[in-house]
N, C-alpha and C positions, 0 to 999 in steps of 0.2 A: 653562465654557470654550467660546468660540465655535468654529465650524467653521474659521474662518480661523486662530485661535490654535492649534487642534489640528494643522492642516496645517503651520503654521510650526514647531511643536514636533517634528513627525514628520520634517521634512526638514532641520532645522538641522544635525545631525551629518553625515548623508549628503552634504550640499552641501559641507561642509568637505573631506571625503575625495575627492569628485568633483573639487574644485578641485586637490587634491594630485595626483590622477591626471593632470589636464591639465598641471600644471606639469612633471611628470616627462617627459611626451611633448614638451613645448615645449623642454626641455633637449636632446632627442635627435633632433629631427625632421630635421635637415640634416647630421648628422655623417657619415653614409654617403650613398650616392647613391640613384638610383631603383631600386626593386626590379623584378626581371624581370616579375612579374605586373602591376605598375602600368603598365609600358610597353604590355603587351598590352591591359589594360583601357582605356587611353587610346585605343588603336586601335579597340577594340570600341565605345567611346562615339561614334566617328565613323560607325558603322554601326548605328544604333538599330533594334532589332527586339524581338519578343516572346520571344526566347530566343537562346541561344548554345550551342555544342556542350558547353561545360563549366560552364554556369551559367544560371540564370534571369535576367530582365532588370532587376530592381529596382536593384541596386547600380550597374549600368552607366548606367541612366537618371539616378540621383542624381549620378553622376560627370559625365555630360554637362551637367547643369544647373550643377553646381559649377564646371566648366571655363568655361562661358559667363559665369558671374558673376565668378570669381576668377582664372582662368588656370590654368597648368600648373606653377607653382613647387612645390617640395616642401612649403612651408607651406600653399599652397592645396590641395594634394592630400591632406595628412595631418591636417588639422584635423577632418575628419568622422569618421574612425575613432577618433581620440582622444576626440571628443565622445561617440561611441557607447560607448566604454569607460567614460567618466565616467557615462553613463546607466546602465550595468550596476551601477556602484558605488551610484548613487542607488537603484535598484530593490532591490538587496540590503538597503540600510537600511530600505526600506519593507516588505520581507518580514519583517524583524525585528519591526516593529510589528504585523504580522498575527499573528505567533507570540506576541505579548504582551511582547516585550522593550522595554526603555527605552534611554536614551542610552548607557549603558556597553555594552550588548549591540550597539547600532548601531556603536559605536566599534570593537569587536572585528571584527564582520562586515565593515564597510566597509574597515578596514585590511587584512583578509584578502583582500578583493576587489581591492585595489590591487596586491597582491604576487605573484600567480601568474605564473610565467615565461611560460606560454602566452598569458595575457591581455596581458601587457606586449608580447609579440611581435606578436600579431595586431592589436592596437590601434595599432601603430606605423606601419603602411603601409596604403594603400588596398586593401581587398579586401572580399568579401562576409562574411568571417568575423567581423569586429568587429560588424557588424550582426546576424549570426546569434546571437551570445551575448546581445545586447540583446533580440532577439525572444523567445528562449527564457526569459530572466529575466522579461520582461513577461508572457509566457504563463503562467509559474509563478504570478506574483502574481494574475493574473486567474482562473486555474484554482482557486486556493485560495479566492478570494472567491466563485466560483460554488458551490464545495463547501459554503460556509457559508450562502449566501443563496438560491441557485438562481434569482436574478433574471434575467429574460429579457434585460434591457438589458446585463447583465454578460456573458452568453453571446454577445450580439451583439458586444460589444467584444472578447471573446476570439476570436471568429471573424474579425474584421477583423485583429487582430494576427497570428493564425496564417496567414491568407491572404496578408498582406504578407510574413510569414516564408517562406512557400512561394515567393513571387515573388523572394525574396532567395536562398534555398538550399533545395533539395528535402529536405534532412535534417530539416526541420521535420516531415516525415511521421513521423519517429520519435517526436516529441513527441505528435503526434495519436494514433498507435497506442498509445503508452504511456498516455495519458490515457484512452482508451477502455477499455483493459485495466484501468486503475485503477478506473474506474467499475464495470465488470463484477464485479470481485473484491472489492468492498467494499459496505457498506450504501448507499453513495451511488448504487448502481445505480437507485435509485428516481427519480433525476433523468432517467434515460433515458425515463421515461414522460411527461416534460414536453416542451413544444415548444422550450425554450431550447437544449439541445445540438444539436438537429437544425437549428434556425435558424442557429446559429453555424457548424455544419459546412457548411450550404448557402452561407453567405456566403464562407467560406474557399475552397470549391470554385469559386464564381463568380469570385472574384479570381484564382484559379490557372488557370482555364479557358483564357484566351488563350495561356498558355505551353504547355499541353497540346496545343492545336490547332497551335501552331508545331512542336512535337515530331512530331506526326502528319504535318504537311506536309513535314517534312525527314527522314522515315524514322527517327525516334527516335534522333538522334545521341548524346544524353546516355547512353542505355543502352549503346550501343557504346563510348563513351568510358569509362564506369565499368567495363565488363567488361575492356577492354584495360588500363586503369590497374591494376586489381586483379591481373591475370594477369602483366603485364610490368614494371610500374614500382614497385609498392608492396612494401615489405619485409614478409615474413611475420612475425607477432608471436604468440608463445605466450601462454598464460594468465598465467603468472607474470610474464613480461616486460611484458605489457600493463599489469598492475596496478602493477608497479614504475615504469613510465613515468607512470602516473597520479599517483603520489606526487611524481615529479620535476616534471612539467609544471604541477602545481597548487601546487608548493612544499612540501617536507616539513613546514614549520612549520604549514601549514593543515590537515594531516591530523588534528590534535587538535581541529579544529572540524568538518570535513566528515564524518569517520567517525562520531562520536557523533551528529552532526546527521542522517545517513542513518538510523541505528538509531531515533532518536526519531521521525522522520517515519513510519517503518514501524510503530512500536509504537502511536502515537496514532491512534485511530479517525478523528479529524477530518482528519488529514493523510496517512493511509495511501495514498490514491489518488495523491497527489503524489509520495510516495516510490516508488511502483510505476513512475512515469514514468522515474525514474532507473534503477531496477533493470532494467526492460525494455530500455531503450536500451543499458545496459552489457552485458546478456546478448547482444543482437544484435551489438554491435561485437566482443565477445570471441569469440563463436562464428564470426564471419566470418573471423578470423585474418589478414585483410589490411587492416584498417582502421587508420588512423593513430590513435595513442593520444590525440592532441589533439582528435579528433572528439567525445569525451565531455565535453570541458571546458566546452561550452556549457550543461551541465546542473547546474553546481555551486552556483549562487547560492542556491537554497533550502536546500541542505545547510549552507553557510557560515552563513546566517542562523539556522537552527535550532540549530546547534552553538553559536554565540555566545550565543543566548538561554539555552541550557542552562547554560553556564558562568557567565553573569552571574546567573542565577537561583540556582544553588547557592552561588555566592560572595556573594550578596546576602541570603541568608536570616538572619533574626535568631536562629533556633534554632541556627545553627552559626556563631557569631561568629569562631571560629578559622579556618574556611575562608574567610570573607570577608576576613580580614586578609592571607591569602597567595595565594588562588586568583586573584582578579581581577588584582592587579599581576603575578603570575607569568604569566598568560595574555597580558597585554599585552606584557610584557618579552620573552617567547619569540617573539612575532610580530615585534617590532621587531628584536631581536638576531639572530634566525635568518632573517628575511625581507628586511630592507633590504640586507644585503650581497649578495644575489642580484640586486638590481635592475641594477647596472652590467653584470652578465654577460648579461642577456637584454634589455637596452635599450641601444642604442649611445650612451651618454652620453659615453664616453671616446673619444679618437682611436683609430684602428684598431689601431696597434701596442700601445698600452696596453690596449686591449680584449682583444687576444689574450693578452697577458701576464697580465692579471687572471684570465681564464678558466682559463689553465693553472695559476696559483697556487691557484685555487679548487678545481680538480679535479672539477667537477660539470658534466656535459654531458648533453644530451638526445639520445637515440639517433637516428641518421639514419632518416628514414621513407621515403626513396626508395632504390632499388637503384643508388646511385651513390657513388663514392668522394668524400670531402670533403677539403679542404685545411686551412689554418690556421684558417679560419672555418667554422662550420656553414652549411649551404646557405641558410638564411633570411637570413643576412647576406652570405655570399659572392655571392649573386645581386644584390647592390647595387653590384658593382664590374665594371669593364671594358667597359661598354657603349659609351661615347662613343669610346674608343680603337679599339674594333672598327669603329665606323662610319667613323672617320677613315681606317683602313686600306682599307676597302671603297671610300671616296671616291677614294683615290689610284689604285686600280685602274680605277675608273670614268672618272675624268678623264684617264687616260692613253690612253683609246680615241679613235680618230678620231670626229669629230662625227657622221658617218653611222652609225657603230656604236653610239654612245651613244644615238641616237634610238630604236633598237630593242632596247636592252639591258635584259633583265629581271634584277633582283636577287632571287635566290631564297634564302631562309633556311630552314634545316632545322628550326628550332623557333621557337615564337612569341615567345620572349624576344629572339632575334636580329632577327626581323622587326619586333617592336615597337620595338626600339632604332633600327633603320634608319628606321622611320616617324617616330619622335619626334625623333631627333637629325639625321636625314638632311637635312631642308630647310636647316639652317644650313651644311651641307657640299655643297649642290647636288645631292642625290640624289633620284631619284624614289621613290615608295612601293615597298615590298617585296611580294613574294608568297611564300607558304609553303604546304606541304601539311599543316601542323600545326593541328589543332583548327579554330577558326572561320575562320582564314585560308584553309583549303581551300574553305570555302563561298563565300568572296569571289572565288574563281576566279583566272584567269590575267591579268586586266586587259587582255586582248587581245594579250599577248605571244605570239610564235610559237616562240621557242627558237633563233632565229638567233644571238643573242649572249646569253650568260648569265653573270652573276657568281654563283657558288654559295658561300654561307657555311655551312660545316659539312660534316659527313660524314666518311668515312674518308680519310686522306691518301693511301693507296695505291689508292684506287678508280680504275680505268682509264677510267671514264665512257665506256663503249662506245656509249652513245646519241648521242655527239657525234663529229664528224670531228676535232675538235681539243680537247685538254684540257691546260691549263697551271696548275701551282700558282703563283699570283701572289703570295701572301703568307700569313702565319699570324697569328693573334691572339696577344696577349701580355698577361697580367694576373697580378699577384702574389697577389691575394686572392680571385679569382673561383673558381668550381667548376673542378676539374681538367679536366673535359671542355670547358670554355670556353677554357682556356689552351692555346694551340697549335692551335686549330681551323683547318682549312685554308680558304683563300679561293681558289677555282678560277676561272679564266677559261675558259669553254667556248664553242665556236663550232660552228655547223652541226649542229643537232639533226636526227637522222635521221628522227624522227617528229614530227608537229605536237605542240607542248606541250599543247594542249587535249586531244588524244587520250591522251597520257601521264598527264595530270592525274588521270584517273579511277583509275589504277592505284596512285598514290602517296599516297592519302589516309592521314593519320596522326592518328587520334583517340586521344589518350593523355594 
């Protein structure tokens, strides 16, 4: 068989399931609106830099290029994360081949890679998280290959992938630390005596260096952001609850693949170092107590691949024909029967009212990961509602001002979702760009506003706003499906700031 034929045989099944993944996301891309973070990322893409308070630059640079080519529609915005998710499915199928599995094993693994609720959600909207899963999966594939071959060029490829992964999300450091620990604790430590791993590490560090320098120049804002988020925003998660959430976010039906897959990775001498990557990452996240359960989801592709290879191998042995008759179809049926009904619950294929009713009938929800009350929709979907109506209300207040006051009116939003919505929808309603003390908006500053006239979106309704000579509650937001704290949020008209806004700006920074 020629190399081309081998490649065609290796990717045939994964490509089918990658196409299925794309189809599911195509059915859902526009049923709800723009996600809070998407609006913020669009704003970030207008301020290209080597870093941002809450993320490295790669995904934002990709978004800026994508917007320049295709615009800002939901389809233009969401094809890239869907494609990244399809890429994860494809890599999962390739991992099966590395483990010695054939087409049926690829079928099981790739179907399992289509179904996890957390992967359905993060691949639905633009963020760094869809790319993070793909980088981890590619990293696992290349790490397995260097464990087998030790080739310098494969180490180089791994270094490039991990360097780009770091530029996408700093949690790739967990993979790097786990891989180093896996080498130290297994006979593969002999590879550390070769130049390959050090060359790969140097390349990854070189790619990541511009972001590190940006962090230094801006007083390490991401460290402050992570500390504040852990202390004030994230829900504390106990050991039992963390692992229960793992079962839910990865879909209960995939447990029968990834759990034996993890055991098999750790037992086999060839793959033990790769299994340690997962164990080390899981231990770090579990012990932290404040990590989102979905953070570990990036590490499951090799577990699904190994588990599928095991099941296909046991069910395919000629020495156990009875097993073959029932195990293979049983594994496939349980994935389909147990996994497919979850898809409409975690991907907005249905209209919103039917989506809510379907989820209630299903009775399966993923626990809130931020310390905020939720409404009829979980936060990941609730944050797709109410934004343009909020902007319309702000516009009514703004346009009711005399022309001379409009010219010096600052629109201040208390969080980046509100600010991003004003920046995105505002031009069609005649609004200037917003300012905000939240995350990277704080770094962008006051845009020269003095505080003479301010429209403040958000905050407490009973706040007397003693920094101003005049404070009037001009309107409140209203949205049926958004997060409760976004429904009824005040819109204040404030005049006569007693201190210059630039002076006050230093005191109201909100990295969280």
